[in-house]
C-alpha positions as CSV (number, residue, x, y, z in Angstrom):
1,M,191.4,233.0,379.1
2,D,188.6,235.6,378.2
3,D,187.3,235.1,382.0
4,L,190.6,236.2,383.5
5,P,190.6,239.2,385.7
6,E,192.3,242.7,384.2
7,E,194.1,243.5,387.6
8,Y,195.7,241.8,390.4
9,Y,196.9,243.8,393.3
10,V,200.1,242.2,395.2
11,E,199.5,242.3,399.0
12,T,203.0,241.5,400.2
13,V,206.3,241.9,399.8
14,E,207.0,238.3,398.9
15,Q,204.8,238.9,395.8
16,L,206.2,242.1,395.0
17,R,209.7,240.6,394.8
18,S,208.7,237.8,392.7
19,I,207.5,240.1,389.9
20,A,210.7,242.1,390.5
21,D,212.1,239.1,389.0
22,E,212.6,239.4,385.0
23,L,212.1,235.8,384.1
24,R,209.0,235.7,386.1
25,M,207.8,238.4,384.4
26,R,208.6,236.8,381.1
27,I,206.7,233.4,382.2
28,G,203.8,235.5,383.2
29,S,203.6,237.4,380.2
30,L,203.9,234.2,378.2
31,L,201.1,232.3,380.2
32,L,198.9,235.2,379.1
33,S,198.6,233.4,375.7
34,G,196.9,230.2,377.3
35,P,197.6,227.6,380.0
36,M,201.0,226.3,379.3
37,T,203.1,223.3,381.1
38,A,206.9,224.1,382.6
39,T,208.0,222.0,379.6
40,Q,206.1,224.3,377.1
41,V,207.0,227.3,378.4
42,A,210.9,226.2,379.0
43,K,210.7,225.6,374.9
44,S,209.2,229.1,374.4
45,L,212.1,230.6,376.2
46,G,214.9,228.2,375.4
47,M,215.7,227.3,379.0
48,A,215.9,224.1,381.2
49,P,212.3,222.9,381.7
50,S,213.5,222.2,385.7
51,K,214.3,226.1,386.1
52,I,211.2,226.7,384.6
53,H,209.5,224.4,387.0
54,Y,211.1,225.8,390.0
55,H,210.0,229.3,388.9
56,L,206.7,228.2,388.2
57,T,206.2,226.5,391.7
58,E,207.4,229.8,393.4
59,L,204.8,231.9,391.5
60,E,202.1,229.4,392.5
61,R,203.6,229.5,396.2
62,V,203.0,233.2,396.4
63,G,199.6,233.1,394.5
64,L,200.7,234.6,390.9
65,V,199.7,232.1,389.0
66,K,197.7,229.0,389.5
67,V,196.8,225.4,387.9
68,A,194.1,226.0,385.2
69,Y,193.5,221.9,385.1
70,T,195.7,218.8,384.9
71,R,196.4,216.3,382.3
72,Q,197.5,212.5,382.8
73,R,200.3,211.5,380.5
74,G,201.7,208.2,381.1
75,N,202.9,208.2,384.6
76,L,203.0,211.6,384.6
77,V,200.6,214.4,385.9
78,E,200.9,217.8,383.6
79,R,200.0,220.8,385.2
80,Y,198.9,223.6,383.0
81,Y,199.6,227.4,384.6
82,I,198.0,231.0,383.9
83,P,198.4,234.0,385.7
84,V,195.7,235.2,388.1
85,A,195.0,238.3,386.2
86,R,196.5,239.9,383.2
87,N,198.1,243.0,385.0
88,I,199.5,242.7,388.3
89,K,199.7,245.9,390.2
90,V,201.2,246.9,393.8
91,S,198.5,247.8,396.3
92,Q,198.4,250.9,398.2
93,S,198.3,249.5,401.3
94,L,201.4,247.0,401.1
95,V,202.9,250.6,400.1
96,S,201.8,252.3,403.3
97,S,202.6,249.6,405.4
98,S,206.1,248.2,404.0
99,L,207.5,251.3,402.4
100,D,211.0,250.6,403.0
101,E,210.7,246.9,401.6
102,V,209.0,248.1,398.6
103,I,211.4,250.6,398.0
104,S,214.0,248.2,398.0
105,A,212.2,245.7,395.8
106,S,211.6,248.4,393.5
107,E,215.4,249.5,393.3
108,E,216.1,245.8,392.3
109,M,213.6,246.0,389.5
110,V,214.8,249.4,388.3
111,R,218.2,248.1,388.5
112,Q,217.9,244.9,386.6
113,G,215.8,246.6,383.7
114,A,218.7,249.0,383.6
115,E,221.3,246.5,383.2
116,D,219.4,244.5,380.8
117,F,218.9,247.7,378.8
118,I,222.6,248.3,378.7
119,Q,223.3,244.8,377.4
120,A,220.7,244.8,374.7
121,A,221.7,248.1,373.5
122,R,225.4,247.4,373.3
123,R,224.6,244.1,371.3
124,A,222.5,246.1,369.1
125,I,224.9,248.5,368.2
126,A,226.8,245.8,366.2
127,L,223.6,244.8,364.2
128,P,222.6,246.4,361.1
129,E,220.4,249.6,361.3
130,G,216.8,248.8,362.0
131,S,217.1,245.1,362.6
132,A,216.9,245.1,366.6
133,V,214.3,247.0,368.6
134,T,215.9,249.4,371.4
135,D,214.9,252.4,372.5
136,I,214.5,254.9,375.5
137,S,212.6,258.2,375.5
138,N,211.6,260.7,378.4
139,M,208.8,262.7,378.5
140,I,207.4,265.3,380.8
141,L,203.5,265.5,381.1
142,W,201.3,268.0,382.6
143,I,198.2,266.0,383.3
144,T,195.7,265.4,386.3
145,P,195.8,261.9,388.0
146,E,192.2,261.6,386.0
147,Q,193.7,262.2,382.8
148,Y,196.8,259.8,383.6
149,T,194.2,256.8,384.3
150,E,192.5,257.6,381.1
151,V,196.2,257.6,379.2
152,Y,197.1,254.8,380.9
153,K,193.9,252.6,379.8
154,A,194.3,253.9,376.2
155,I,197.8,252.5,376.1
156,Y,197.2,249.6,377.5
157,A,194.4,249.0,375.1
158,I,197.1,249.6,372.3
159,L,199.6,247.2,373.9
160,R,197.4,244.2,374.8
161,P,197.1,242.4,371.3
162,Y,201.0,242.4,371.7
163,E,201.4,240.6,375.1
164,V,201.1,237.0,373.6
165,P,203.3,235.5,370.7
166,H,201.3,235.2,367.2
167,G,203.8,233.7,365.1
168,T,204.3,236.4,362.8
169,E,207.4,236.5,360.7
170,G,210.1,238.6,362.4
171,E,208.2,238.9,365.6
172,R,210.5,238.9,368.4
173,E,210.1,239.5,372.5
174,V,210.8,242.7,373.9
175,S,210.4,244.1,377.2
176,L,208.7,247.8,377.8
177,R,209.0,249.4,381.1
178,L,206.9,252.3,382.1
179,H,208.4,254.3,385.1
180,V,205.7,257.1,386.4
181,Y,206.7,259.7,389.1
182,E,205.5,263.7,390.1
183,E,208.6,265.7,389.6
184,R,207.1,267.6,392.6
185,L,207.7,264.7,395.1
186,L,211.4,265.1,394.1
187,N,211.9,268.1,395.7
188,P,211.6,267.7,399.8
189,A,211.1,271.6,400.2
190,S,207.9,271.2,398.1
191,D,204.3,271.6,400.3
192,P,203.5,267.8,400.4
193,K,199.6,268.9,400.2
194,T,200.0,271.1,397.0
195,G,203.2,270.2,395.7
196,E,204.1,273.9,395.5
197,T,207.8,275.1,396.4
198,P,208.0,278.9,397.9
199,G,209.8,281.1,395.6
200,A,210.3,278.3,393.2
201,K,211.5,279.2,389.2
202,P,209.0,278.4,386.8
203,P,210.3,275.7,384.3
204,D,212.9,276.7,381.3
205,H,212.8,275.7,377.9
206,S,215.1,272.9,377.9
207,H,214.6,269.2,377.9
208,S,217.4,266.8,379.4
209,L,217.1,263.3,377.8
210,P,219.8,261.1,378.9
211,A,220.0,257.9,377.6
212,G,222.1,254.8,376.9
213,A,220.8,254.7,373.4
214,L,218.3,257.2,371.5
215,Y,216.9,257.1,368.2
216,L,215.1,260.7,367.2
217,T,212.7,261.2,364.5
218,R,211.5,264.3,362.5
219,E,208.5,264.8,364.8
220,D,210.4,264.7,367.9
221,L,212.4,267.9,366.9
222,E,209.5,269.4,365.3
223,Q,207.5,268.8,368.6
224,A,210.5,269.9,371.1
225,V,210.4,273.5,368.3
226,A,206.9,273.4,368.6
227,E,206.7,273.6,372.6
228,G,209.6,276.2,372.4
229,K,212.3,273.4,373.8
230,R,215.8,272.6,373.0
231,L,216.8,269.1,373.8
232,D,219.7,268.4,375.8
233,I,221.1,264.9,375.0
234,S,223.7,262.7,376.4
235,A,223.8,259.5,374.8
236,V,226.4,256.8,376.3
237,E,225.8,253.9,373.7
238,L,224.2,255.1,370.3
239,L,222.8,258.4,368.9
240,A,220.8,258.1,365.9
241,F,218.9,260.7,363.8
242,D,216.1,260.3,361.2
243,S,217.4,260.7,357.8
244,A,214.3,263.3,357.4
245,I,215.7,265.6,359.9
246,T,217.5,268.9,358.2
247,P,220.0,270.5,359.7
248,E,218.1,273.6,360.1
249,L,215.7,271.3,362.2
250,A,218.4,270.2,364.3
251,E,220.0,273.5,364.7
252,R,216.3,274.8,366.2
253,A,215.8,271.8,368.4
254,L,218.9,270.8,370.1
255,G,220.7,272.2,372.7
256,S,223.9,270.5,374.2
257,V,224.5,267.2,372.8
258,R,227.0,264.5,374.4
259,V,227.7,261.3,372.5
260,N,230.3,258.8,373.9
261,G,229.3,256.0,371.3
262,I,228.0,255.7,367.8
263,L,226.3,258.7,366.3
264,R,224.0,258.0,363.2
265,A,223.1,261.2,361.1
266,S,223.5,262.9,357.6
267,P,226.8,264.4,357.5
268,D,225.0,268.3,357.5
269,V,223.4,267.0,360.9
270,K,226.5,265.6,362.1
271,A,228.2,269.0,361.6
272,V,225.1,270.8,363.8
273,I,225.8,267.9,366.5
274,Q,230.0,268.8,366.4
275,R,229.2,272.3,367.0
276,K,226.7,272.0,369.8
277,G,229.6,269.7,371.8
278,G,228.9,266.3,370.5
279,K,232.1,264.3,370.3
280,P,231.5,260.8,369.1
281,T,234.0,258.3,370.4
282,P,234.9,255.9,367.4
283,K,234.0,252.4,368.5
284,H,235.2,249.1,366.8
285,R,231.9,246.6,366.3
286,K,232.6,243.1,367.5
C-alpha cells in the first residue's frame, strides 16, 4: 500500500455521486489498511456481504477502487480490493463543466452528513460524559490560498495515521468532515475579482457558533477573549463547558447563548449562561 497514489481527481458526476455515499466512503477508508475482500469488509463493518459486494462492484465500475489481486479458494475466486488513491478530490474541470450536478451531489453529501451527526449526537447525550466522540466547531480564518494549502497538508499529515484501524483498546470509527469556503463568495454584491463589497462594514467582534452539540474548553474561551470576540452560541441538543472554565471567563467570552437541550457546566457558569439568554429545556434520557 506504500505505492498507493496520494491523490486522485474524480472526472465524472457519476464518480462524485459515488463518493457522496457515506457507506462507500467508509468502505474506501477501510481499504486504506490493505487489500480486502467484500466478505472481510462486511465483517469489519458488521453488514451483509451481499450489500458490500454491490457497493464494491459499483466503486470498481466507476474507477474508485480496483482489484489488487485474486486468490482461488475452492471453486470461488476471491477478489481483494484497494482504493485508487489515499485522497479522492474533485477536479476543477468537473466543477466548471457540470456545476449544477456537482452542486446537487454536494448538497446530498452535506445533507446526509448533517442527518448522521444529529442522529449520533442524540444518542451520545444518553451516554456518560466523555464516552462518545461527537463534536462540531466553526472557525473563521484569515488566510491566503497558499497558506490554506499548507494548513491542509499539515492537518492531513496529523490525521493520516488514524485512517486505518489499529486494534487499539477503545478505538472506534469516527467520521470527520471538512467544509471550506470563502465568506466573500456568499455576498452576490461583491466584486468577483477582488471579493470586496462597496460600502461594506468591517467585521464586528462577535462570532456565531450554531451547533447540534458543542463542547467548549477553557482554551476556546481564552482565545475568543484574546481576539476581542464574544461567542454567540445556539445549541440544539447539547452544550457542554469544560470544568476549568470560570464564571469570569464565561462572562467575558460569551455573547448570547441559546440552549434547547442539555446544558453541562458548573453551577456558576450555568448562572452566567442563564443571564445571557440560555434557557435549557429539560430532556429525559432514553
